[in-house]
MIGUGU-197895 format. One record per residue: residue number from 1; x, y, z of N, C-alpha, C in turn. Coordinates in steps of 0.05 Angstrom, whole numbers, always signed. Layout:
N
(NUM; (X; Y; Z); (X; Y; Z); (X; Y; Z))
...
END
This chain:
194
(1; (+18; -26; -3); (+2; +0; +2); (+18; +22; -1))
(2; (+14; +43; -20); (+29; +67; -23); (+16; +86; -7))
(3; (+25; +91; +22); (+12; +109; +39); (+23; +141; +34))
(4; (+45; +146; +19); (+47; +171; +11); (+26; +183; -11))
(5; (+21; +165; -28); (+2; +173; -56); (-26; +175; -39))
(6; (-36; +155; -16); (-59; +162; -8); (-60; +186; +4))
(7; (-36; +198; +21); (-43; +222; +36); (-42; +244; +14))
(8; (-29; +246; -5); (-29; +264; -34); (-54; +269; -39))
(9; (-66; +245; -46); (-98; +240; -57); (-116; +245; -37))
(10; (-116; +244; -10); (-136; +252; +5); (-133; +279; +14))
(11; (-112; +296; +11); (-105; +326; +10); (-124; +337; -8))
(12; (-121; +320; -32); (-136; +332; -55); (-164; +329; -61))
(13; (-176; +308; -42); (-201; +303; -40); (-213; +326; -25))
(14; (-198; +333; +1); (-209; +351; +13); (-212; +376; +4))
(15; (-190; +383; -11); (-188; +407; -27); (-219; +410; -48))
(16; (-217; +386; -57); (-242; +386; -81); (-270; +386; -71))
(17; (-270; +376; -43); (-301; +385; -29); (-299; +411; -23))
(18; (-279; +427; -23); (-284; +454; -9); (-273; +456; +17))
(19; (-260; +437; +30); (-248; +441; +57); (-224; +461; +50))
(20; (-220; +472; +73); (-191; +484; +79); (-170; +465; +95))
(21; (-154; +454; +76); (-134; +434; +83); (-116; +445; +107))
(22; (-108; +467; +108); (-95; +483; +128); (-104; +488; +155))
(23; (-135; +482; +156); (-141; +486; +180); (-131; +473; +205))
(24; (-135; +472; +229); (-124; +455; +248); (-131; +424; +249))
(25; (-157; +419; +246); (-171; +392; +247); (-166; +381; +217))
(26; (-152; +388; +201); (-145; +375; +179); (-116; +371; +169))
(27; (-102; +381; +185); (-74; +380; +178); (-60; +350; +177))
(28; (-71; +333; +196); (-61; +313; +202); (-80; +289; +188))
(29; (-104; +300; +177); (-122; +283; +169); (-112; +263; +148))
(30; (-96; +271; +122); (-88; +256; +105); (-66; +233; +114))
(31; (-51; +237; +133); (-37; +216; +145); (-56; +196; +165))
(32; (-69; +208; +177); (-92; +187; +193); (-104; +174; +179))
(33; (-117; +182; +150); (-131; +163; +133); (-114; +140; +124))
(34; (-95; +153; +116); (-71; +132; +102); (-68; +107; +123))
(35; (-61; +116; +149); (-58; +96; +173); (-84; +76; +170))
(36; (-105; +91; +173); (-125; +73; +175); (-130; +57; +151))
(37; (-128; +64; +135); (-135; +45; +104); (-118; +24; +103))
(38; (-89; +28; +115); (-68; +7; +108); (-78; -11; +132))
(39; (-92; -2; +156); (-98; -23; +171); (-125; -43; +167))
(40; (-149; -25; +160); (-173; -28; +152); (-175; -47; +126))
(41; (-158; -48; +107); (-155; -63; +83); (-128; -78; +73))
(42; (-119; -84; +102); (-94; -103; +95); (-102; -125; +80))
(43; (-119; -143; +80); (-129; -158; +67); (-125; -159; +34))
(44; (-123; -133; +23); (-121; -132; -2); (-98; -145; -12))
(45; (-74; -141; +5); (-45; -157; -8); (-48; -185; -2))
(46; (-65; -195; +8); (-70; -221; +10); (-85; -241; -7))
(47; (-79; -264; -15); (-95; -279; -36); (-108; -296; -16))
(48; (-126; -314; -31); (-149; -328; -6); (-123; -353; +2))
(49; (-117; -362; -16); (-90; -386; -12); (-72; -375; +12))
(50; (-61; -345; +13); (-43; -340; +30); (-59; -337; +62))
(51; (-83; -328; +59); (-98; -328; +82); (-105; -355; +92))
(52; (-109; -373; +80); (-112; -404; +81); (-87; -415; +101))
(53; (-66; -401; +85); (-42; -412; +101); (-36; -397; +125))
(54; (-41; -372; +127); (-31; -359; +153); (-52; -372; +176))
(55; (-79; -380; +171); (-95; -386; +191); (-103; -418; +188))
(56; (-88; -432; +171); (-90; -456; +171); (-82; -477; +194))
(57; (-75; -470; +218); (-71; -492; +241); (-88; -509; +240))
(58; (-88; -532; +241); (-104; -552; +246); (-97; -575; +266))
(59; (-114; -590; +272); (-106; -614; +296); (-121; -631; +282))
(60; (-114; -660; +288); (-126; -689; +277); (-151; -687; +290))
(61; (-171; -691; +275); (-200; -697; +280); (-203; -723; +294))
(62; (-223; -718; +314); (-225; -749; +327); (-254; -759; +317))
(63; (-261; -746; +296); (-291; -753; +280); (-279; -778; +258))
(64; (-293; -800; +258); (-293; -809; +237); (-303; -798; +211))
(65; (-284; -792; +192); (-295; -773; +169); (-308; -792; +148))
(66; (-312; -818; +148); (-318; -829; +128); (-358; -835; +132))
(67; (-360; -830; +155); (-391; -832; +166); (-404; -803; +178))
(68; (-387; -788; +189); (-396; -770; +209); (-409; -743; +187))
(69; (-423; -732; +202); (-440; -707; +191); (-436; -682; +212))
(70; (-419; -687; +236); (-417; -668; +253); (-409; -641; +239))
(71; (-423; -623; +249); (-419; -598; +244); (-406; -578; +258))
(72; (-389; -564; +253); (-371; -545; +272); (-381; -515; +265))
(73; (-398; -500; +281); (-406; -474; +272); (-392; -454; +293))
(74; (-385; -429; +277); (-371; -407; +296); (-388; -383; +285))
(75; (-409; -375; +306); (-430; -359; +298); (-419; -330; +306))
(76; (-432; -314; +290); (-431; -282; +301); (-409; -264; +303))
(77; (-390; -271; +283); (-361; -261; +282); (-366; -233; +270))
(78; (-351; -214; +293); (-362; -186; +282); (-341; -177; +264))
(79; (-348; -163; +238); (-326; -148; +224); (-342; -129; +212))
(80; (-327; -117; +192); (-336; -95; +175); (-317; -96; +147))
(81; (-325; -87; +130); (-316; -83; +104); (-324; -55; +92))
(82; (-312; -56; +69); (-318; -30; +53); (-331; -43; +26))
(83; (-354; -34; +17); (-365; -35; -10); (-350; -26; -33))
(84; (-342; -40; -52); (-317; -29; -75); (-337; -12; -94))
(85; (-364; -7; -90); (-373; +7; -107); (-375; +40; -100))
(86; (-378; +45; -72); (-382; +75; -70); (-361; +79; -44))
(87; (-339; +59; -37); (-323; +60; -18); (-331; +61; +7))
(88; (-364; +51; +11); (-380; +54; +37); (-373; +33; +53))
(89; (-381; +39; +80); (-374; +22; +101); (-397; -9; +100))
(90; (-393; -25; +105); (-409; -47; +106); (-406; -52; +140))
(91; (-424; -46; +156); (-416; -51; +186); (-442; -65; +201))
(92; (-444; -69; +226); (-456; -86; +243); (-460; -113; +228))
(93; (-431; -119; +215); (-430; -145; +206); (-429; -170; +220))
(94; (-446; -189; +221); (-441; -218; +230); (-438; -238; +211))
(95; (-418; -257; +213); (-414; -278; +201); (-417; -300; +213))
(96; (-427; -318; +204); (-428; -347; +216); (-416; -367; +192))
(97; (-400; -378; +201); (-384; -401; +190); (-389; -429; +199))
(98; (-393; -448; +182); (-400; -473; +184); (-387; -492; +170))
(99; (-371; -518; +178); (-361; -527; +159); (-362; -563; +173))
(100; (-355; -583; +155); (-353; -614; +169); (-325; -623; +167))
(101; (-315; -620; +190); (-284; -628; +191); (-278; -662; +177))
(102; (-262; -657; +159); (-255; -682; +140); (-228; -688; +148))
(103; (-220; -699; +175); (-191; -710; +179); (-180; -692; +197))
(104; (-183; -666; +194); (-171; -648; +209); (-190; -621; +214))
(105; (-187; -612; +244); (-202; -594; +251); (-185; -564; +252))
(106; (-198; -540; +243); (-184; -517; +252); (-190; -508; +273))
(107; (-168; -492; +287); (-174; -479; +312); (-195; -455; +311))
(108; (-212; -458; +333); (-237; -442; +326); (-228; -410; +326))
(109; (-210; -398; +336); (-202; -372; +335); (-187; -370; +306))
(110; (-181; -392; +287); (-172; -385; +260); (-192; -376; +241))
(111; (-222; -392; +249); (-239; -389; +232); (-251; -359; +233))
(112; (-247; -345; +260); (-250; -318; +263); (-238; -298; +254))
(113; (-212; -310; +248); (-193; -294; +236); (-194; -293; +201))
(114; (-203; -321; +196); (-206; -321; +164); (-227; -300; +154))
(115; (-251; -299; +178); (-272; -283; +164); (-265; -254; +168))
(116; (-251; -247; +192); (-239; -222; +195); (-220; -212; +172))
(117; (-201; -225; +161); (-178; -219; +147); (-188; -216; +118))
(118; (-204; -235; +109); (-223; -232; +80); (-242; -210; +79))
(119; (-248; -196; +100); (-262; -178; +99); (-257; -148; +100))
(120; (-223; -149; +101); (-207; -123; +101); (-195; -123; +72))
(121; (-218; -117; +54); (-212; -111; +25); (-236; -91; +17))
(122; (-233; -87; -8); (-254; -70; -23); (-270; -98; -37))
(123; (-292; -101; -30); (-312; -117; -40); (-337; -116; -41))
(124; (-353; -140; -50); (-381; -140; -44); (-389; -164; -21))
(125; (-411; -160; -12); (-418; -179; +10); (-423; -207; -3))
(126; (-429; -204; -24); (-432; -236; -38); (-407; -252; -41))
(127; (-384; -229; -58); (-363; -243; -57); (-345; -252; -36))
(128; (-353; -232; -11); (-337; -243; +16); (-348; -267; +26))
(129; (-374; -274; +23); (-380; -299; +24); (-364; -321; +11))
(130; (-362; -315; -12); (-354; -336; -32); (-319; -344; -23))
(131; (-309; -318; -11); (-278; -313; -11); (-273; -330; +13))
(132; (-292; -331; +39); (-295; -343; +57); (-293; -371; +59))
(133; (-317; -381; +44); (-317; -404; +40); (-290; -417; +23))
(134; (-281; -406; +5); (-259; -416; -5); (-232; -416; +11))
(135; (-227; -403; +29); (-205; -399; +47); (-217; -421; +68))
(136; (-234; -426; +73); (-243; -444; +92); (-232; -473; +80))
(137; (-243; -474; +53); (-243; -505; +43); (-208; -512; +40))
(138; (-194; -492; +34); (-167; -492; +31); (-148; -500; +56))
(139; (-166; -486; +74); (-151; -486; +104); (-159; -513; +115))
(140; (-187; -519; +112); (-195; -545; +129); (-198; -573; +114))
(141; (-183; -571; +91); (-186; -594; +67); (-218; -607; +70))
(142; (-240; -584; +73); (-260; -597; +70); (-278; -579; +52))
(143; (-297; -590; +33); (-309; -577; +10); (-333; -565; +26))
(144; (-342; -581; +46); (-369; -576; +61); (-369; -552; +81))
(145; (-375; -529; +65); (-371; -503; +78); (-396; -494; +73))
(146; (-409; -474; +93); (-426; -457; +93); (-420; -425; +106))
(147; (-429; -406; +99); (-424; -376; +105); (-447; -361; +105))
(148; (-450; -352; +126); (-484; -333; +120); (-464; -305; +138))
(149; (-475; -285; +121); (-470; -261; +132); (-490; -238; +130))
(150; (-495; -226; +146); (-514; -200; +152); (-497; -178; +157))
(151; (-505; -158; +148); (-498; -127; +149); (-507; -111; +140))
(152; (-502; -83; +153); (-516; -56; +145); (-499; -48; +123))
(153; (-511; -34; +106); (-491; -22; +80); (-495; +10; +81))
(154; (-472; +28; +87); (-480; +56; +93); (-479; +71; +60))
(155; (-480; +45; +40); (-489; +59; +11); (-516; +59; +11))
(156; (-531; +43; +30); (-563; +39; +32); (-575; +61; +54))
(157; (-558; +57; +76); (-571; +77; +102); (-561; +109; +99))
(158; (-540; +109; +93); (-527; +141; +90); (-527; +157; +67))
(159; (-538; +139; +40); (-539; +155; +15); (-564; +148; +4))
(160; (-570; +157; -22); (-591; +150; -33); (-615; +143; -24))
(161; (-628; +118; -17); (-650; +112; -9); (-654; +116; +25))
(162; (-627; +121; +37); (-624; +123; +63); (-646; +110; +80))
(163; (-646; +84; +82); (-664; +65; +93); (-645; +56; +110))
(164; (-652; +69; +133); (-624; +60; +159); (-630; +34; +170))
(165; (-659; +20; +169); (-660; -4; +184); (-652; -27; +167))
(166; (-645; -26; +139); (-645; -51; +124); (-619; -61; +129))
(167; (-622; -88; +130); (-599; -110; +131); (-603; -130; +107))
(168; (-576; -135; +95); (-577; -147; +72); (-563; -178; +87))
(169; (-568; -195; +78); (-565; -223; +87); (-555; -244; +60))
(170; (-535; -256; +60); (-529; -271; +44); (-516; -300; +53))
(171; (-518; -318; +36); (-509; -341; +45); (-497; -362; +25))
(172; (-475; -369; +31); (-460; -390; +9); (-454; -417; +24))
(173; (-459; -429; +2); (-457; -464; +14); (-446; -480; -13))
(174; (-426; -496; +3); (-410; -510; -18); (-408; -537; -5))
(175; (-398; -560; -30); (-398; -582; -23); (-425; -598; -11))
(176; (-425; -611; +6); (-453; -628; +13); (-472; -611; +25))
(177; (-466; -579; +35); (-491; -567; +47); (-505; -560; +20))
(178; (-494; -559; -4); (-505; -550; -26); (-522; -575; -38))
(179; (-512; -597; -39); (-520; -623; -55); (-534; -642; -34))
(180; (-538; -637; -10); (-555; -658; +9); (-572; -643; +26))
(181; (-601; -642; +21); (-616; -631; +28); (-623; -637; +59))
(182; (-615; -665; +69); (-616; -676; +95); (-599; -658; +110))
(183; (-579; -659; +103); (-551; -650; +119); (-555; -616; +119))
(184; (-568; -603; +98); (-575; -574; +95); (-598; -568; +116))
(185; (-617; -579; +120); (-634; -576; +139); (-625; -581; +162))
(186; (-607; -603; +168); (-591; -600; +195); (-578; -576; +204))
(187; (-564; -566; +185); (-548; -543; +187); (-566; -528; +195))
(188; (-587; -520; +185); (-611; -501; +190); (-622; -499; +217))
(189; (-630; -526; +227); (-639; -525; +249); (-615; -524; +270))
(190; (-594; -527; +265); (-571; -520; +282); (-570; -495; +290))
(191; (-574; -472; +270); (-569; -452; +273); (-592; -440; +288))
(192; (-616; -452; +286); (-640; -444; +299); (-637; -445; +327))
(193; (-621; -466; +331); (-628; -477; +364); (-602; -464; +375))
(194; (-577; -450; +367); (-555; -438; +377); (-563; -417; +387))
END
């Protein structure tokens, strides 16, 4: 990330909207914005495979992988992201990730880290769900992954229609969660019980 170019362009943006970039409150704004973007968009520099390698710490599964349909669910992972269409914040984001272990299990904190890191990109919610699913499949060696995301989008709540109560929900299913209706129903039941 080129922080010097970010600072230059943020200063130009402030001037373009009619701000006085020499006033006290804005003197350090370009640097603060560059630092914030470096942190908030750190996932841009990483491929899905790199994120999977970073957080792919696994343990041998005690589950008989030939017959088990045991579902691991990490629910309500807090995250935020930025919509690539308006650079608008996607906030109050809750991500739920489920998978069926196939020979190895991921540390639970790694699942949350995968979701948080994938969200640190310019994206759309639908792609974020697919990215988390792909990373989980690589990290866990299981194709059986489900990702549910709900979020508010400031491109809807703070501009345009300004519908402050709207929430967008997406689901991404892969492997047997997609192809096996009985297993999918079991997942949905588990999500209601939890």
